[in-house]
ZAMARGU-4260 file (C-alpha; in steps of 0.2 Angstrom, whole numbers, plus 5000, padded with zeros to 4 digits):
<rodrens>
0) 4928/5205/4683 | 4943/5200/4674 | 4954/5212/4684 | 4947/5205/4700 | 4951/5187/4694
5) 4969/5192/4689 | 4972/5200/4706 | 4966/5184/4715 | 4977/5173/4704 | 4992/5185/4707
10) 4988/5184/4726 | 4987/5165/4727 | 5004/5164/4717 | 5012/5175/4730 | 5005/5165/4744
15) 5011/5149/4736 | 5029/5157/4734 | 5029/5162/4753 | 5021/5146/4760 | 5024/5132/4748
20) 5012/5120/4755 | 5003/5114/4772 | 5012/5101/4781 | 5003/5090/4795 | 5008/5076/4806
25) 5009/5070/4824 | 5022/5071/4837 | 5024/5056/4849 | 5035/5051/4863 | 5044/5034/4866
30) 5028/5026/4871 | 5019/5032/4856 | 5008/5044/4866 | 5006/5061/4858 | 5016/5076/4864
35) 5007/5093/4867 | 5014/5111/4866 | 5029/5106/4854 | 5035/5121/4846 | 5038/5120/4827
40) 5051/5130/4818 | 5055/5131/4800 | 5075/5129/4796 | 5085/5138/4791 | 5075/5153/4795
45) 5072/5148/4813 | 5054/5156/4812 | 5041/5148/4823 | 5026/5142/4812 | 5015/5132/4824
50) 5013/5122/4839 | 5006/5104/4842 | 4989/5102/4851 | 4983/5092/4865 | 4984/5075/4855
55) 5002/5080/4847 | 4994/5083/4831 | 5000/5098/4820 | 4996/5107/4803 | 5007/5121/4798
60) 5011/5131/4782 | 5029/5127/4776 | 5037/5143/4771 | 5046/5145/4754 | 5065/5139/4755
65) 5061/5128/4771 | 5072/5112/4770 | 5067/5105/4787 | 5057/5107/4803 | 5064/5108/4821
70) 5053/5102/4835 | 5057/5109/4852 | 5049/5105/4870 | 5056/5108/4887 | 5055/5090/4893
75) 5061/5081/4877 | 5076/5081/4866 | 5075/5093/4852 | 5073/5084/4835 | 5074/5089/4816
80) 5064/5082/4802 | 5070/5084/4784 | 5056/5088/4771 | 5053/5076/4757 | 5047/5082/4740
85) 5028/5078/4738 | 5026/5071/4756 | 5014/5081/4767 | 5012/5070/4783 | 5025/5066/4795
90) 5027/5056/4811 | 5039/5064/4823 | 5047/5054/4838 | 5054/5064/4853 | 5065/5057/4866
95) 5062/5062/4885 | 5076/5071/4891 | 5079/5062/4908 | 5069/5048/4918 | 5060/5060/4929
100) 5051/5076/4926 | 5062/5091/4927 | 5051/5101/4938 | 5047/5094/4955 | 5036/5101/4968
105) 5044/5100/4986 | 5038/5110/5001 | 5023/5116/4990 | 5035/5125/4978 | 5039/5119/4960
110) 5058/5119/4958 | 5070/5111/4945 | 5075/5093/4949 | 5094/5098/4947 | 5092/5110/4961
115) 5085/5098/4975 | 5095/5093/4989 | 5083/5080/4995 | 5077/5063/4989 | 5063/5063/4977
120) 5057/5050/4965 | 5044/5054/4951 | 5033/5041/4943 | 5023/5044/4928 | 5006/5039/4929
125) 5005/5032/4911 | 5017/5018/4917 | 5004/5011/4929 | 4988/5015/4923 | 4984/4999/4913
130) 4983/4987/4928 | 4966/4986/4937 | 4967/4992/4955 | 4956/5002/4966 | 4970/5010/4975
135) 4985/5018/4964 | 4997/5014/4979 | 4996/4995/4975 | 5003/4999/4958 | 5018/5008/4966
140) 5025/4991/4971 | 5043/4989/4966 | 5044/5006/4957 | 5053/5017/4971 | 5070/5011/4980
145) 5066/5010/4998 | 5047/5010/4998 | 5040/4993/5003 | 5022/4991/4997 | 5016/4975/5003
150) 4999/4969/4995 | 4995/4958/5011 | 4976/4957/5007 | 4966/4954/4992 | 4950/4963/4999
155) 4943/4974/4985 | 4945/4992/4988 | 4957/4989/5002 | 4975/4995/4999 | 4990/4985/5005
160) 5002/4992/5019 | 5017/5003/5014 | 5032/5010/5023 | 5048/5021/5017 | 5065/5017/5023
165) 5062/5003/5034 | 5053/5001/5051 | 5045/5016/5058 | 5038/5010/5073 | 5041/4995/5084
170) 5024/4997/5094 | 5014/4981/5093 | 4995/4980/5096 | 4985/4966/5101 | 4995/4949/5102
175) 4998/4932/5095 | 4994/4929/5077 | 4983/4944/5077 | 4996/4957/5082 | 4999/4971/5070
180) 5011/4986/5070 | 5007/5004/5072 | 5001/5011/5056 | 5015/5022/5049 | 5010/5026/5031
185) 5018/5041/5022 | 5008/5057/5021 | 4999/5060/5005 | 4998/5077/4998 | 4985/5078/4983
190) 4986/5093/4973 | 4994/5102/4986 | 4983/5097/5000 | 4988/5085/5014 | 4976/5071/5016
195) 4973/5063/5033 | 4972/5045/5029 | 4970/5041/5048 | 4977/5024/5055 | 4960/5016/5054
200) 4962/5014/5035 | 4978/5004/5036 | 4972/4989/5044 | 4953/4986/5041 | 4950/4976/5057
205) 4954/4992/5068 | 4938/5001/5062 | 4920/4997/5065 | 4915/5005/5049 | 4918/5002/5030
210) 4937/5005/5032 | 4939/5013/5015 | 4955/5024/5013 | 4952/5041/5004 | 4968/5036/4994
215) 4957/5021/4987 | 4944/5034/4980 | 4956/5042/4968 | 4954/5034/4951 | 4971/5029/4943
220) 4966/5036/4927 | 4965/5053/4933 | 4983/5054/4939 | 4996/5064/4930 | 5011/5059/4941
225) 5017/5054/4958 | 5032/5060/4968 | 5039/5050/4982 | 5050/5061/4995 | 5060/5050/5006
230) 5072/5059/5017 | 5071/5073/5030 | 5076/5088/5019 | 5062/5084/5006 | 5049/5081/5019
235) 5054/5093/5032 | 5043/5108/5027 | 5027/5095/5027 | 5030/5095/5047 | 5016/5086/5055
240) 5013/5069/5048 | 5027/5069/5036 | 5040/5060/5047 | 5037/5044/5038 | 5039/5051/5020
245) 5027/5061/5009 | 5019/5056/4993 | 5014/5069/4982 | 5000/5066/4969 | 4996/5078/4954
250) 4980/5075/4945 | 4977/5079/4927 | 4973/5096/4920 | 4967/5103/4903 | 4981/5108/4892
255) 4974/5110/4874 | 4966/5124/4866 | 4955/5112/4856 | 4943/5103/4869 | 4949/5084/4871
260) 4937/5070/4875 | 4946/5054/4881 | 4937/5038/4886 | 4945/5023/4894 | 4936/5006/4896
265) 4942/4991/4905 | 4935/4974/4908 | 4944/4962/4919 | 4943/4945/4926 | 4948/4940/4943
270) 4953/4922/4944 | 4955/4912/4960 | 4972/4908/4966 | 4979/4890/4969 | 4968/4884/4984
275) 4974/4871/4995 | 4972/4853/4991 | 4959/4842/5003 | 4956/4824/5005 | 4938/4821/5001
280) 4924/4809/5004 | 4929/4790/5005 | 4948/4793/5005 | 4945/4805/5021 | 4934/4793/5030
285) 4947/4779/5027 | 4962/4790/5033 | 4952/4795/5049 | 4948/4777/5053 | 4965/4770/5049
290) 4973/4783/5060 | 4962/4779/5075 | 4964/4760/5072 | 4983/4762/5072 | 4986/4775/5085
295) 4974/4773/5099 | 4978/4765/5115 | 4970/4749/5112 | 4959/4741/5098 | 4944/4741/5109
300) 4945/4760/5112 | 4948/4763/5094 | 4933/4753/5089 | 4922/4762/5102 | 4928/4780/5095
305) 4924/4775/5078 | 4907/4768/5081 | 4902/4783/5092 | 4906/4795/5077 | 4892/4795/5065
310) 4902/4802/5050 | 4914/4787/5051 | 4903/4773/5055 | 4884/4776/5052 | 4881/4773/5034
315) 4862/4777/5036 | 4866/4794/5043 | 4864/4810/5032 | 4883/4813/5038 | 4890/4798/5030
320) 4891/4798/5011 | 4896/4816/5007 | 4911/4823/4998 | 4908/4842/4999 | 4920/4854/4991
325) 4918/4868/5003 | 4931/4880/4994 | 4920/4880/4979 | 4905/4886/4989 | 4915/4901/4996
330) 4926/4907/4982 | 4922/4910/4963 | 4929/4919/4948 | 4921/4936/4945 | 4919/4948/4930
335) 4923/4967/4933 | 4924/4984/4925 | 4931/5001/4925 | 4925/5015/4915 | 4932/5033/4914
340) 4929/5049/4904 | 4939/5064/4904 | 4934/5081/4896 | 4947/5094/4895 | 4953/5109/4887
345) 4960/5127/4887 | 4977/5135/4887 | 4989/5144/4900 | 4976/5158/4902 | 4961/5146/4906
350) 4959/5128/4907 | 4947/5115/4914 | 4944/5096/4917 | 4929/5086/4920 | 4932/5067/4924
355) 4917/5056/4929 | 4922/5038/4932 | 4915/5021/4938 | 4924/5006/4945 | 4916/4989/4951
360) 4925/4974/4957 | 4917/4959/4964 | 4927/4949/4976 | 4933/4932/4973 | 4926/4928/4991
365) 4907/4927/4988 | 4896/4941/4995 | 4911/4954/4995 | 4914/4968/4983 | 4919/4986/4980
370) 4910/4999/4969 | 4916/5017/4966 | 4908/5032/4958 | 4919/5047/4956 | 4917/5065/4948
375) 4933/5075/4948 | 4934/5093/4942 | 4947/5106/4942 | 4949/5123/4932 | 4963/5136/4932
380) 4961/5154/4927 | 4977/5165/4923 | 4972/5182/4915 | 4990/5187/4917 | 5007/5181/4923
385) 5004/5191/4940 | 4987/5182/4945 | 4982/5164/4945 | 4966/5156/4952 | 4964/5137/4953
390) 4949/5127/4960 | 4946/5109/4963 | 4931/5099/4967 | 4932/5080/4969 | 4917/5070/4975
395) 4917/5050/4977 | 4904/5038/4983 | 4909/5020/4988 | 4899/5005/4991 | 4908/4989/4998
400) 4904/4974/5006 | 4915/4962/5017 | 4902/4947/5020 | 4905/4941/5037 | 4923/4946/5039
405) 4931/4963/5039 | 4943/4973/5027 | 4958/4962/5032 | 4952/4946/5039 | 4939/4932/5033
410) 4940/4921/5048 | 4922/4914/5045 | 4927/4909/5027 | 4943/4902/5032 | 4935/4891/5046
415) 4922/4886/5033 | 4934/4881/5020 | 4943/4870/5033 | 4927/4860/5036 | 4928/4841/5033
420) 4921/4835/5016 | 4911/4822/5026 | 4898/4835/5031 | 4884/4839/5019 | 4884/4855/5009
425) 4880/4871/5018 | 4861/4872/5024 | 4851/4876/5038 | 4851/4857/5043 | 4870/4854/5043
430) 4875/4867/5056 | 4888/4875/5045 | 4883/4892/5052 | 4900/4901/5048 | 4898/4895/5029
435) 4880/4902/5028 | 4885/4917/5037 | 4899/4921/5025 | 4886/4921/5010 | 4870/4926/5019
440) 4875/4941/5031 | 4869/4957/5023 | 4884/4969/5024 | 4882/4986/5015 | 4894/4999/5018
445) 4893/5016/5010 | 4906/5030/5011 | 4904/5048/5004 | 4919/5059/5002 | 4920/5077/4995
450) 4936/5087/4993 | 4935/5105/4988 | 4950/5117/4986 | 4954/5135/4980 | 4971/5142/4978
455) 4974/5160/4974 | 4992/5166/4968 | 4997/5185/4965 | 5014/5193/4961 | 5016/5208/4971
460) 5032/5213/4964 | 5043/5205/4951 | 5049/5189/4959 | 5038/5191/4974 | 5022/5180/4975
465) 5010/5177/4987 | 4999/5161/4988 | 4984/5156/4998 | 4975/5139/4999 | 4960/5134/5007
470) 4952/5116/5008 | 4938/5108/5015 | 4935/5089/5016 | 4920/5079/5022 | 4919/5061/5023
475) 4903/5051/5029 | 4904/5032/5032 | 4889/5021/5035 | 4888/5002/5039 | 4873/4992/5038
480) 4875/4974/5044 | 4861/4961/5046 | 4863/4944/5053 | 4848/4932/5050 | 4841/4924/5066
485) 4846/4907/5061 | 4864/4912/5061 | 4863/4921/5078 | 4856/4908/5091 | 4838/4911/5085
490) 4838/4930/5086 | 4842/4941/5072 | 4854/4955/5074 | 4856/4973/5067 | 4873/4983/5067
495) 4872/5001/5061 | 4886/5012/5061 | 4889/5030/5055 | 4904/5042/5056 | 4907/5059/5050
500) 4924/5067/5048 | 4927/5085/5042 | 4943/5094/5040 | 4947/5112/5036 | 4965/5117/5030
505) 4972/5133/5026 | 4990/5138/5020 | 4996/5155/5016 | 5014/5157/5008 | 5025/5171/5003
510) 5039/5167/4990 | 5053/5177/4983 | 5065/5172/4970 | 5079/5182/4962 | 5094/5180/4951
515) 5109/5193/4951 | 5128/5195/4948 | 5127/5190/4930 | 5115/5176/4932 | 5127/5167/4943
520) 5119/5169/4960 | 5101/5164/4964 | 5091/5165/4980 | 5074/5157/4982 | 5065/5160/4999
525) 5048/5156/5005 | 5038/5157/5021 | 5021/5149/5025 | 5010/5145/5039 | 4997/5131/5040
530) 4981/5128/5051 | 4972/5112/5051 | 4956/5108/5061 | 4948/5090/5060 | 4933/5084/5069
535) 4927/5066/5070 | 4912/5058/5078 | 4905/5041/5076 | 4889/5031/5082 | 4885/5013/5082
540) 4869/5004/5087 | 4868/4985/5089 | 4851/4977/5091 | 4846/4960/5095 | 4830/4952/5090
545) 4820/4962/5077 | 4805/4949/5077 | 4807/4943/5059 | 4821/4942/5046 | 4810/4954/5036
550) 4813/4967/5049 | 4831/4974/5046 | 4830/4991/5053 | 4831/4998/5071 | 4816/4989/5079
555) 4819/4976/5093 | 4809/4967/5105 | 4825/4963/5115 | 4828/4981/5122 | 4838/4976/5137
560) 4852/4969/5125 | 4852/4983/5113 | 4867/4994/5114 | 4871/5010/5105 | 4877/5027/5107
565) 4893/5038/5102 | 4909/5029/5102 | 4923/5034/5112 | 4935/5039/5098 | 4926/5056/5097
570) 4940/5069/5091 | 4942/5087/5089 | 4961/5090/5082 | 4969/5106/5079 | 4986/5111/5073
575) 4996/5126/5068 | 5012/5127/5059 | 5025/5140/5053 | 5039/5136/5041 | 5052/5144/5030
580) 5065/5139/5017 | 5081/5147/5010 | 5089/5140/4995 | 5105/5148/4987 | 5113/5143/4971
585) 5130/5148/4963 | 5130/5146/4945 | 5118/5131/4946 | 5133/5121/4953 | 5133/5124/4971
590) 5117/5123/4981 | 5113/5125/5000 | 5096/5124/5007 | 5090/5128/5024 | 5073/5124/5031
595) 5065/5127/5048 | 5047/5123/5055 | 5037/5125/5070 | 5023/5114/5074 | 5010/5113/5087
600) 4995/5102/5090 | 4981/5099/5102 | 4984/5082/5106 | 5001/5084/5115 | 5004/5088/5133
605) 5004/5106/5140 | 5023/5104/5145 | 5029/5106/5127 | 5017/5114/5115 | 5029/5117/5100
610) 5041/5106/5090 | 5056/5112/5081 | 5060/5103/5065 | 5076/5110/5056 | 5085/5103/5040
615) 5099/5107/5029 | 5104/5101/5012 | 5119/5102/5001 | 5121/5098/4982 | 5136/5099/4970
620) 5132/5097/4951 | 5149/5092/4947 | 5145/5090/4928 | 5145/5108/4926 | 5163/5110/4931
625) 5176/5114/4917 | 5186/5099/4921 | 5171/5088/4917 | 5172/5093/4899 | 5186/5080/4895
630) 5173/5067/4900 | 5159/5071/4888 | 5152/5053/4890 | 5147/5057/4907 | 5132/5068/4906
635) 5127/5070/4924 | 5137/5070/4940 | 5130/5077/4956 | 5132/5074/4975 | 5119/5077/4988
640) 5119/5078/5007 | 5106/5082/5019 | 5101/5081/5038 | 5084/5085/5045 | 5070/5081/5058
645) 5052/5079/5057 | 5038/5074/5068 | 5021/5064/5069 | 5008/5069/5082 | 5003/5053/5091
650) 4990/5050/5105 | 4974/5059/5108 | 4969/5073/5120 | 4963/5060/5132 | 4980/5052/5133
655) 4987/5069/5139 | 4972/5075/5150 | 4963/5059/5154 | 4945/5053/5149 | 4931/5058/5161
660) 4915/5048/5161 | 4899/5045/5170 | 4901/5034/5185 | 4887/5020/5186 | 4888/5023/5205
665) 4880/5039/5214 | 4884/5051/5228 | 4869/5056/5238 | 4858/5050/5225 | 4866/5060/5211
670) 4876/5055/5196 | 4895/5056/5197 | 4908/5060/5185 | 4925/5051/5188 | 4941/5049/5178
675) 4945/5033/5168 | 4957/5023/5179 | 4963/5012/5164 | 4975/5026/5158 | 4983/5039/5169
680) 4985/5057/5160 | 5002/5062/5154 | 5005/5080/5151 | 5022/5077/5144 | 5015/5068/5129
685) 5025/5073/5114 | 5025/5068/5095 | 5036/5056/5087 | 5053/5062/5081 | 5062/5056/5065
690) 5079/5061/5061 | 5088/5057/5045 | 5105/5059/5037 | 5105/5056/5019 | 5120/5054/5006
695) 5118/5052/4987 | 5127/5051/4972 | 5118/5053/4954 | 5128/5048/4938 | 5122/5049/4920
700) 5131/5043/4905 | 5130/5045/4886 | 5117/5059/4887 | 5108/5051/4902 | 5104/5036/4893
705) 5111/5027/4908 | 5106/5033/4924 | 5113/5028/4941 | 5107/5034/4958 | 5114/5027/4974
710) 5109/5034/4992 | 5114/5029/5009 | 5103/5034/5024 | 5103/5033/5043 | 5086/5036/5051
715) 5082/5037/5069 | 5064/5037/5075 | 5063/5043/5093 | 5049/5046/5106 | 5038/5031/5099
720) 5023/5030/5110 | 5021/5014/5121 | 5011/5008/5135 | 5019/5004/5152 | 5010/4995/5166
725) 5009/5004/5183 | 5009/4997/5201 | 4992/4994/5208 | 4995/5007/5222 | 4995/5021/5208
730) 4977/5019/5206 | 4979/5018/5187 | 4983/5003/5176 | 4994/5010/5162 | 5003/5025/5156
735) 5007/5031/5137 | 5025/5037/5137 | 5037/5043/5123 | 5051/5031/5127 | 5055/5019/5112
740) 5067/5022/5098 | 5071/5013/5082 | 5087/5015/5070 | 5087/5011/5052 | 5102/5011/5041
745) 5101/5007/5023 | 5107/5008/5005 | 5097/5011/4989 | 5101/5009/4971 | 5092/5014/4955
750) 5097/5011/4937 | 5089/5017/4921 | 5094/5013/4904 | 5086/5020/4888 | 5091/5011/4872
755) 5099/5018/4856 | 5095/5005/4842 | 5100/5008/4825 | 5084/5002/4819 | 5072/5017/4823
760) 5057/5004/4824 | 5063/4997/4840 | 5064/5006/4857 | 5067/5000/4874 | 5069/5007/4892
765) 5074/4996/4907 | 5073/5000/4925 | 5079/4992/4941 | 5080/4996/4959 | 5083/4989/4976
770) 5085/4994/4994 | 5094/4985/5008 | 5088/4990/5026 | 5094/4985/5043 | 5084/4990/5058
775) 5090/4991/5076 | 5081/4993/5093 | 5090/5009/5101 | 5079/5013/5116 | 5065/5004/5127
780) 5053/5012/5140 | 5059/5012/5157 | 5077/5010/5153 | 5074/4992/5150 | 5087/4982/5139
785) 5074/4970/5132 | 5056/4966/5132 | 5045/4951/5128 | 5028/4954/5121 | 5017/4940/5126
790) 4999/4935/5127 | 4990/4938/5145 | 4988/4919/5146 | 5005/4911/5146 | 4998/4894/5141
795) 4992/4899/5125 | 5004/4894/5110 | 5007/4909/5100 | 5022/4918/5095 | 5031/4929/5107
800) 5040/4945/5101 | 5057/4951/5108 | 5063/4969/5109 | 5081/4969/5113 | 5093/4984/5112
805) 5106/4982/5099 | 5097/4969/5087 | 5084/4969/5075 | 5068/4978/5083 | 5056/4964/5081
810) 5063/4946/5085 | 5052/4930/5085 | 5054/4921/5101 | 5052/4902/5097 | 5055/4884/5102
815) 5071/4878/5094 | 5066/4863/5083 | 5081/4851/5079 | 5072/4835/5072 | 5063/4820/5078
820) 5067/4806/5090 | 5070/4790/5081 | 5067/4779/5096 | 5063/4780/5114 | 5082/4777/5118
825) 5087/4794/5109 | 5077/4803/5122 | 5088/4811/5135 | 5087/4806/5153 | 5090/4817/5168
830) 5105/4809/5178 | 5099/4817/5194 | 5081/4810/5193 | 5082/4796/5181 | 5067/4803/5171
835) 5066/4806/5152 | 5065/4823/5145 | 5047/4829/5147 | 5034/4843/5145 | 5033/4856/5159
840) 5017/4857/5169 | 5011/4840/5164 | 5013/4823/5173 | 5010/4806/5169 | 5017/4794/5156
845) 5011/4804/5141 | 5021/4819/5148 | 5038/4811/5143 | 5045/4812/5125 | 5045/4797/5115
850) 5049/4790/5098 | 5041/4801/5085 | 5041/4817/5096 | 5050/4833/5090 | 5067/4837/5098
855) 5066/4854/5104 | 5082/4863/5112 | 5083/4861/5131 | 5089/4878/5133 | 5092/4878/5152
860) 5096/4860/5153 | 5084/4855/5166 | 5076/4841/5155 | 5059/4850/5156 | 5052/4859/5140
865) 5044/4875/5146 | 5044/4894/5141 | 5061/4895/5148 | 5068/4886/5133 | 5061/4899/5120
870) 5075/4906/5110 | 5076/4922/5099 | 5076/4918/5081 | 5072/4927/5064 | 5066/4944/5059
875) 5049/4948/5052 | 5054/4963/5042 | 5062/4961/5025 | 5080/4965/5023 | 5079/4968/5004
880) 5065/4975/4993 | 5065/4980/4975 | 5059/4979/4957 | 5064/4979/4938 | 5054/4981/4922
885) 5055/4987/4905 | 5046/4996/4891 | 5049/4987/4874 | 5042/4996/4858 | 5041/4990/4840
890) 5033/5002/4828 | 5015/5004/4836 | 5017/4989/4848 | 5022/4990/4866 | 5026/4978/4879
895) 5028/4982/4897 | 5034/4967/4911 | 5036/4972/4929 | 5044/4962/4943 | 5044/4964/4962
900) 5056/4955/4974 | 5059/4953/4993 | 5074/4944/4999 | 5077/4938/5016 | 5061/4939/5027
905) 5056/4927/5040 | 5038/4920/5039 | 5029/4909/5052 | 5020/4897/5042 | 5004/4893/5051
910) 4996/4887/5035 | 5007/4872/5034 | 5006/4869/5053 | 4987/4868/5051 | 4990/4854/5037
915) 4998/4843/5051 | 4987/4849/5065 | 4971/4844/5055 | 4976/4826/5061 | 4976/4830/5080
920) 4957/4826/5081 | 4952/4812/5068 | 4934/4813/5074 | 4932/4832/5072 | 4924/4843/5059
925) 4940/4850/5052 | 4945/4845/5035 | 4960/4833/5032 | 4974/4840/5021 | 4985/4828/5011
930) 5003/4827/5019 | 5011/4813/5008 | 5023/4825/5001 | 5031/4829/5018 | 5044/4817/5026
935) 5035/4813/5043 | 5040/4800/5056 | 5032/4783/5056 | 5038/4766/5064 | 5046/4762/5046
940) 5053/4779/5042 | 5061/4785/5058 | 5074/4797/5050 | 5061/4810/5046 | 5061/4828/5044
945) 5044/4830/5053 | 5037/4823/5069 | 5023/4809/5070 | 5007/4818/5065 | 4995/4804/5070
950) 4997/4802/5088 | 4981/4810/5092 | 4979/4805/5110 | 4995/4815/5115 | 4993/4828/5103
955) 4985/4841/5115 | 5000/4838/5127 | 5015/4836/5116 | 5009/4849/5103 | 5022/4843/5091
960) 5016/4855/5078 | 5016/4870/5089 | 5015/4887/5079 | 5029/4894/5089 | 5042/4883/5083
965) 5057/4886/5071 | 5050/4871/5061 | 5038/4883/5054 | 5049/4898/5052 | 5053/4899/5033
970) 5062/4910/5022 | 5049/4922/5013 | 5060/4928/4999 | 5050/4928/4983 | 5051/4935/4965
975) 5035/4940/4958 | 5030/4943/4940 | 5018/4957/4945 | 5011/4963/4928 | 5013/4963/4910
980) 5005/4974/4897 | 5004/4971/4878 | 4997/4987/4869 | 4994/4993/4851 | 4992/5011/4845
985) 4983/5013/4829 | 4990/5026/4817 | 4981/5043/4819 | 4978/5045/4801 | 4971/5027/4798
990) 4958/5029/4813 | 4954/5047/4809 | 4949/5043/4791 | 4939/5028/4795 | 4932/5031/4812
995) 4933/5050/4815 | 4943/5049/4831 | 4961/5055/4834 | 4967/5042/4845 | 4964/5023/4849
1000) 4974/5011/4859 | 4970/4993/4863 | 4979/4984/4878 | 4979/4967/4888 | 4986/4966/4905
1005) 4989/4952/4917 | 4992/4956/4935 | 4997/4946/4949 | 5004/4933/4937 | 5016/4921/4946
1010) 5026/4921/4962 | 5043/4912/4962 | 5048/4906/4980 | 5053/4892/4990 | 5040/4896/5004
1015) 5029/4881/5006 | 5014/4892/5012 | 5000/4899/4999 | 5008/4916/4996 | 5024/4924/5005
1020) 5016/4942/5002 | 4999/4937/5010 | 5006/4939/5027 | 5004/4952/5041 | 5017/4966/5044
1025) 5024/4955/5058 | 5027/4940/5047 | 5012/4929/5052 | 5004/4918/5038 | 4987/4915/5048
1030) 4978/4909/5033 | 4962/4918/5037 | 4966/4933/5026 | 4958/4938/5009 | 4967/4929/4995
1035) 4973/4940/4980 | 4966/4936/4964 | 4975/4935/4947 | 4968/4947/4935 | 4967/4948/4916
1040) 4962/4964/4908 | 4956/4970/4891 | 4954/4988/4889 | 4955/5002/4876 | 4959/5021/4876
1045) 4949/5032/4864 | 4953/5050/4861 | 4941/5062/4851
</rodrens>
C-alpha cells in the first residue's frame, strides 16, 4: 500500500511539473459579449491548450514554463495575456478586425469580403436587438447608406416602406391625397431562400386581408446578421425581383459543444405622441358665435344662424354644455412584452437550435394590436468535410387588429378625433358612429406561416462541390370583421376573408474553387438553376343583416345583398432561371468577376420569354502593392467598379393574355363567356429592367481603426409598367405597357471609427453614413414629354403630380401662394374688362378677390384663377438620407445612441391646412383648432402671412386654405433621436457563484425619442411615399423598454 501511495505522489509531482495549474476566465469582444471558438496557445512553446466555449469561457491547464497565453480568432485581432503569479482567473478583451464580417454571402456563395466587386454592407444583429419592433426592417433605419427606411405608420406589426438607391418606380396608383407609389421593396433572402413579400404587404390598404408581411414574423432576437446588397453586380445572380436591391438575413445557429440556453425578456411601454391642441367647451362655443357675428353678411343673418344651431344657442339641449376630449377616448398608453428562448448547441459536425418566441404589442389607437407566436428550429449535420446537410423549419402565428381602419390608415379615428368638443361623449344617442366603430367593430385577423428548407452539400472532387436546396412555404391569412347593427344603418355586417399562398422553390448549384501558380492565381466559378412555383387564392364574403348582434357568423336574412366568392387576384406564378459566375483573382490584388443570368416567368408575354442579365465587376486591393509599404498608417486601400442589369417581373398573366369572365347576358338562352374590355391583352409585356454603374473607394487607416467608404452610382430603371388610355373605337378602355424610365444618380459615404484610449476601461466606436440622390424622368409612355396625373373630377381640390422629362420624376403641381391682399385696392383689375381678379367658373360679387383673400400667381395673365395657373413646385422624394450613432463602453457599462436624418424633402402639410379649414363651417360638427400662434389677416392686421380664415360665407368659393397650395408645402427635413440603450453586463464569476448562471445583461432602451424639425405638422416622417401628410394615418408611439438577457 505504501508503494502505491508513493507512486501516486510521484505522478502528481510530475503533473504539477508539466501543467503548473489550471487557468480559467472569459474572452469578451468590444461590447462585452463572450467570444466563442477562440483558440488558446501557451507561449513561448506555441502549443494549443484549449478553446473557449459558446459563452466565451475557458478553463485550460497551464504548462510548466508558460509565461503568457495567446488568444486567436479569425474575426478578431490576436491578443496576448501575461501570466501573473497566484492569479488563476483572467478577463480577456479582443478587438474586431473590421467593422463588417469578413465572410459575406453573395450569389448564394460565401466569399471573403476583400474579394467582392459589388456593394455589400453587413449589420450585426446585436447592434439593433434591444429596441422593441415587430419588424427588424424598422431597426435598419439610418444604418445603411443609400437605403431609405421610412416609418410612415405606427400600426403594430406593419413595417414601414423602404427603398434602395432612390426612386425605383414613378407609377402612381389611385389619386389625390390617397395616391401611393408602386411597391418597390428589395428582395429578402432568409437563410439562402428568396421570400416573396408581395406588394400587398407594403401598403396595408391594398389588401383585403390582415396585411402582415412575412418579414414581420421573424423575431429580431433570432437574427445573426443582415447583409444589404445594393449594386447590380452584387444582386445580379438573384435575378427575378432583385433589381431593387437584396437583403440577406442569416438566423442564429448552434455553435457550442456545451448546450446553451439563452432567455431574453422585454417589457415596454408605448406612450402617446403629442396630439393636437383643441379648443374645448365654452371657449369653442364663444369662438363660433363671435365668428358668425363678425363675419356674416348681416347681424340678422348671424342671429338667425346662431339661434338655429342647438349646440350654440339652446342651453337646455343635451348638446349645449359639453367639453368632450375625443382624443382621450380614442388613444391610450399601453403595456407590452416580448419573450424569447434560444436553446442551441453542437459543434462543426452537428449543431442545432430551437427558438420559441412571443411578442405582444397593444396599439395606442384603441382596439388595435399585434401578437406573434414563433418557433424557429434548424440543424446542421457534417459527418465529414465532404458532406453537409442543413434543415430549417420556422412556424409563425400572428393575430392582429386594425379596429375600423386598415394597416396604414385610420380615417374613422382621425375623423372622430376631429369632432367638436360641444358634442356629448360617444354613445348610441350622440350619433358619433365613427368613434363607436373605432372601438366596437370586432376585427380579428389571423395569419399562419410555415417555412421549411432542406439543403444538401457534397464535395465530389477536391474543390468541386454540389449543393441542392428545396424550400416550401405555406401562408394562410384570415380576417373576421363584425360591425354591429347600430353602426351600419340598422343591419349588422359580417366580413370574412381567407387567402392561401403556397410556394415551392428549388435551387441546384455546382461550385468549383481552385488555386494554382504558387498560390498566386485563384478561380472561383459556379453555376445554378432555380425553379419557383407560387400559387395564390383568396375568397371573401360580405353578409348584411344577421338578425342579431349576437349572431356573428355566416347567417343572413338579407341574402339579396350578400356578396361572396373567389376574388379576381387569383394567381399561379412560375419562373425558371439559369445563372453562372466566374471570379478570377491574382495574388488577392486584382479581381475580375463576370456573371450572367437568364430569367423566364409565366406572367410575361409570349413575344419575349427570357431576360438576359449580365454583370461585370473589377476590384484592385491597392494596399497589397509593395509601394504601399511606405505608408504603413494606411491599412486598407481598394477601388471597385461594376456594371450590371437585373429585372423584376411585373403585371399578371391576365395583363398579357386578357381576363375572360362569364357575361351576364346570354346567347340563345345559354351563358356566354367574354373577354373583359377594361384592359386589352398585351403579349409584349416584359419585366422591369434595372441597369446600374457603380464606382467605389474604400480606405482604412491605422489598422482599420478609421474606415471610409465612398460610392458613386448611376441607376436607370427601364420598362416600368404603366396604363395608357385607349380610344373608344378600340373596344377596350386601357392597356398596360412597358414605356416608362427613371434615372437615379447618387453619392454614398460611410465612416467608421474605433477608439484607442490609453485607459483600457474605456472603449468607443462611432459610425456615420449618408446618401445624396437625384432622380430624373427619362422616358414616358407614348413618347410624351410630360404628363399630369389628376383626379377624374377636375373640380376636386387635390394635389396633381407632374412627370416631365429631364426633371425630378414626381413634381407637385400647385397654386403658387404669394401672400394676402391687404385691401380691396390691391386686387389687380383687368384693363380690358374693368373687373377685378376673380375665381374661374364662379360668378357674382363673391367670386372677386377682396381684402384678406390669398394672392395666387396668375400664370397666364387672364385675371381668372383656374387650373391653367397651376405651377410645378417641389419634390416629394428626399434628397439626402443618413444616420449616425456610437457605442460607448466603460467597464461593464455600455451606451448606444442612434440618430436618423432626412434633408430636403417637400411635404404637403394637410394637417395645418385643416387647422384653418376647421373655421370654414362654424356650425358644423368638426372641432375648432387654435390658430392664435399664426399670423393671419384681420381688419387690424393687414400685413399678415395667412389669409382671413373667418370669412365662412365665401370659404367654399375662395377656398383660401386649399390643400394644393404652396402655402402648405414645407421642408420636411428632420433629425430624429431614434433610440438610446443603456446596458450593464454582470461579471461572469459574480453571477455564476451567486445565481448559477453564466451571463446576465440588463438594459434600458428609449425608441422614437425626439424629432428635431422646422416642419409645423405632427411628424415629418409620418407621411406617404408621395409626401402627403393626410393626418389620418396611425401615429408612431414613443417606447421605453426594460429588458434582460440571461444565459445558462
